[in-house]
N, C-alpha and C positions, 0 to 999 in steps of 0.2 A: 205914343204908346210906351210904357215903361219897359226898359231893357235891363236884364240882369246878366252880367258877365262873370261866370265862375272861372277863376284863373288857377292853373297849376294843380288841379285836383288829380288824385290817382284813381283811374278808372281801368279796371282789368289789368292792373300792374303798370299802366303807362301814364305819364304826365299828360293831362287832358284839360282843354278848355271847353266850357259849355255855355251857349247863349240861350237865354230864356226870354220869351216875349209873350205877354198876355197869357201867362200860365202854361205855356207850351214850350218844349225844347225845340229850338229852331235850328241848332247846329251843334255838332260834337266833333272836335278835331284835336290834333296834337297841340300841346301847350304852346302858346305864342303864335299860333297860326290863324286865330280867329280875331275878328274886329267887327264892331257894329257897322251897319251900312253907312256909307258916306251921307252926311247931312243929319245924322242922328243928333238930336238935341242932348247935349251932355247933362243937362238938368234931369233928363229922363233915364240916365245911365247909372246903374249901381254896379260897382265892381267889388267882388268878394274874392280875396286871396285865400285859396284853400291849399297852399303849400303845406305839406306834412299831414294832409287829410285824405282819407279814402272816401270817395263819393259813391254812394250805394243807391239802388232803388229803395224808396221809403218802404217801411214795413206796413203790412196789412194784417190785422188780427181776424182770422176767418172763423173763430169760434170762441165766444165768451159768454159769461152769465153775469152781466152787469147788475142785475137785480139781486144777486147773491153776494156780491163783492163785500169783503171786510166783515163777514159774519162769524169769523172763526171764534171770537170770544163770546158771542151771543148764542150761537147754535153749535154746541160741541158734538163731536162724533167719536165717542170713545171706542167704538168698534173699528173705526178706520177703514171700513170697506164701503162699497157702493150702496148696499142696502141700509147700512148704518147711517149714511149721509141722507138718504131719502127719508128714512124714518125720523131723523133729527129735524129735517125741514118740516115734515108734517106736524111734529110735536110743537114746534116753535112758530108756526106760520102766523099765529095770532099776534105775535110781537112785531111783525113787519108791516108797518104802516106805509101809506103812500108817501108821506113826507120823508120818512126814513129811507125808503127805497130811492127816491130822487136824490137825496144827499149822498148816499153811498155810491150810486151809479155815476153821478156826475164827478165825484172824486176819482173814481176809477177811470172814467173816460178821459179826464184831463191829465191824469198820470200817464195813460197810454200815449197821448199826444206829446207830452214832454219827452217820453222815452223813444219817440221816433215813428209812431204809427200815424197814418193819415186816414185810416178807416178801420171800423170794427163791425163785425156781424155778431150781434148778441142774441142769444136765446132768452126768452122771457116766459117764466112759468105762467101757464094759462090753465088753471085747474078748476074744474067744476065745483061750485060751492056745496060741498057735501060734509062740511064740518072741518075738513082739512084743506079746503080750497081757498084760492085768492082771487078767483074770477078774473077780472080785467085789471086788477091793481098794478101788476108788473107792466103790462102793456101800456097803460096810461102813464105810469111813471117814466118809462123809458122813452115814450113819445115826447114827454116834456123835456127830458134830458137831451134828446136829439135836437130840439129847438134851441136849448140853452148853449149847446156847444157847436152849433152850426157855424162853419167857417174855421173851426179849430180842429175838428175831427168828424168824419162822416160816420153815421150810425145806421145800420140796417138791422131790423128787428124780425126775429123768427118767433112765431107763436108756438111755444113748446107745450104740447098737449099733456094733460094729466093722463094717467093710466086708465084705460077703459073706454075705448072709442067704438068697439065692435058691437053690432047687434042692437036690439031694442034698449038694452041697459046703457048703451053709449050715446043715446040721442042727445042728452044734455051736454055732454062733452063736445060732440060734433057741432052743436049749435053755438057753443062758446067759442070754438075755433073760428067759425064764420064771423061772429061778433068781433073777435080780436082783429081779423083782417079789416073789418070796417072801421075799427078804432085806431088803426095805424100800423099794424104789423105788415111786413112785406112778404113773408114766406110762411109756409106751413111746416111745423116741426112736431116730432113725436118720437116714441121709443118702441118700435115694433117688437123688439126682442123681449120686452117686458109685458107684452099684451097676451101672451099665451098662444096666439095664432099669428105668426109673423106675416104670412101671406095675406090674411084678411085685413090685418091692421095696415099693412102697406097699401093695399087697395083703397082703404078708407082715406088715408092721407093724400094719396095721389088724386082721388076723386074730388076731395075738397079743394085741392090746389087747382085742378082743371076747372072746376066750377067758378073759381075766382080769378083764373088767368095768372097765377103766380107760381113760383118755384117751390121746391121742398128742400129742407135740410134736416135729415133724420138722424137721431142718435141711433146708430146701427151697430148691433152685435157688440155692445159694451160688456163683454163677458169673455172669460177664457174657455167657455164651453165650445169645443170644436164642432159641435153639431149645429150651432147657430149659423144660419145661412142667409141672414137678412140682406147682406150686400149683394149676393147672387140674385136673390128675389127682386131687389130693386133694379138691378141691371136688366134682368129679363123683362120686367114690366116696362121699363123705359124703351127697350128695343121693340116691345110689342105695340108702342104707339104713344107713350107719354112724351110730349114734345116741348115741355117747359124745363127750365134749369133744374137739375137734381144734384144734391150733394149728400154724401154719406160721411158722417163724422164718427170717429172712434175706430170701428171695424176691427176690434181687438181679436175676435175669434179667428179671423183669417190667419193671424200669426201662429195659431195652434193647429192648423190643418196641414195635411201632407202637401208636398211640393206640387204634385200634379193638380190637386184641387186649387191650390193658390194660383197656379198659372192659368188654369181654365177660367176661374172667377175673374182674375185680373184682366184677361183678354176680353171678357164680356163687359166688364166695367169700362175698359178703354173704348170698345166699340159703341157703348151707350153714351159715352162722353159724360159719365158721372164723375164729378170731382170728389176726391177723398181727402179728409182732414185727419191727420194724425195728431194726437193730443198727449204728448209724453208726460207732462207734469202730473195730471190727474190720473191717467191710467197706470203710471208707475206707482203712484201712491195707493190707489184703491185696489188694484188687481193683484192676485197671487198671494194674499196674506194667508199664512199657515200652511202653505203647500211646500213640500220638500221633494225634489228640488224646486226652488221658487222660479216660476216662469217669468219671462219679460213681458210686461203688459202692453205690448205695442202691436199695431197692425203689421202685415207683411210688406214692409216698405220696399225691399229689394224687388219682390215679384211685381208689385204695382208699378214701380218705376220702369222695370224692364218691359212691361207691356205698353208703356206710353201713357199711363194714367196721369192726369193732373193731380199731383200730390202736394198738399199744403200742410203746414204745421201751425198749431195754435196753442195758447196757454190754457184755454178752457176756464178754469176757476182761479180766482185770486183771493186767497186767505178767507176761505169759507169751509163748510163741513166736507166738501169734496176735495179740497186741497188747502191745508192750513198755512201754506207758505206761498211763494210766487211774488214777483215784483212787477208784473205787467210790462215786461221788457222783452223786446224781440231778440236781443242777444242771448238772453237766458234760454228762450225757446230754441234758438238755433244751436246753442251749445249742447242742449239735451239731444237734439237730432244728431249731432256729431257723436256724442258719447254713447247714447242708447240705441240709436238707429243706424250707426255706422256710416252716416253721410260725410262726404268731404265738405270742408267749410264752405266752399262756393255753392254747392248744392244745398247745404243747410240754410244759407242766407236766402237763396231763391225760394225755398219752401216757406219762408215767412214774409217774402216780398212779392216777387213777380208771380210765383205759383199761387200764392194766396189771393193776389189780385185777380188772377184768372178764374179761380173758383168763385169769386164774387162777381165776375163779369165786368171788372173794371178795366179801363184802358191802360192803367198803370202796368198791366201785364207785359207791355212792350219793353219795359226797362229803360235804360239810358240810351235813347236814340232820337234822332230828329223826328218830329211829329208826335212824340209821346207827351203826355201831360208831365209837367215838372213836379212830380212827386219824388222828392229826393231827400237823402239823409247823408250828412257829412260828419265824420268823427275823426279825431286825431289818431291815425294809425296808418300803417304802410300797406296793409293787405286786409282782405276780408277775414282771414284767419285771425290776425292780430286784433281786429275789431271785435270779433266774437269772443276771443280769449279774455280781453281786458274790459270789454263793455265800457268804454270811456264815458264819464258823466257829462263831458262837454259834447253837445250834439246840436247840429244846425239842420233844421228840417224845412224843406220847401214843400208846400201843399198847393200844387197847381200855381206856383209863383212866389207868394210871399215867404220870407224866411223867418223861421222861429229858432232862436238861439237858446239852448238850454244848458244849464250847469246842474250841479247836484241839487240846488234849491230854488233856482230862479227861472222864470220864463219871460223873455223879453221879445216883443214884436218889432221887427224892422220892416217898414213898408217900402215897396219899390218906388223909386222916384224921389225919395227923401222926404 
């Protein structure tokens, strides 16, 4: 069995050795105190000197849109807000072919892997063919990409419903979501706050998920309107009996509500074990335009954390109408959580690594400890803070065992055992 011995890495500020066997961390101890078991065939032993490197839990992207990646030049959004981005996508949908979507999505997924991610949950537009729809094109394209990058990065697909799922008029859209799950999607997604009736739309999405035995990840309250209460509605529905995984992404309106409302909602979310994903890049870009004073387009991070909610952070969009910039880099996301959400650096890194893994239900949520999968990232830095601040281009990533070494332009695989 191949053994990897990571030597002299900095973990939680201390020089540390880590032993990896068969994709699992088998031991973590002070530097110099670990050795492979007696009788280990040295041909099977790979030693990696990580002196001068901080060793971190690898990053997990909890919310992306791989089917939209790199569309900024093709699909402009001169309004710069959410509705402008949605309208731009509708107007240009005819340009987005299956092959084009595969090429852009694969480029984005491989970039994420080079930057330190081991997994990504991506939403895929699943819009009923009404002249502005794409049907199952994005689902099929991302399912293809998932196979192409298997072993490089794990991809989980959310079928992101088009608007209009409630009542008789929504029958076609509801049927398309069911088809998307049969075609390879893993979860049900949608935007209840854009449906006109948050409660009815939430019920539809949860019912479809229940019928298919899968979880939900809903674009929730992506608005500064303090009256939007989709997060609270979702938490109440889960507490009433929805027993599959539930994630709420964005949750911007919560940040505009009074303290007592924030606390009460956060406590219900924690009790329901609904994971929340903050998305600083896109929400800071899209929300608050033209308002004076300009509000900060983020969820109530402090209230959610104080209540014990699992709070992850994602990059959302990469160079598309919803966010014209972005580098698909976990250090960029963590840095924004430091600057915009006021997290300390260690908490910011956990929001893009172990907390994000927890939202996705991945065992990597355990972090760097014996028995956890060897999903690890090493960069030349002395602390998490320094790593976030400098985002070093040299990165060594272990995905359940094998190491991938990255520089600014290269990706080289080193296989355990030589």
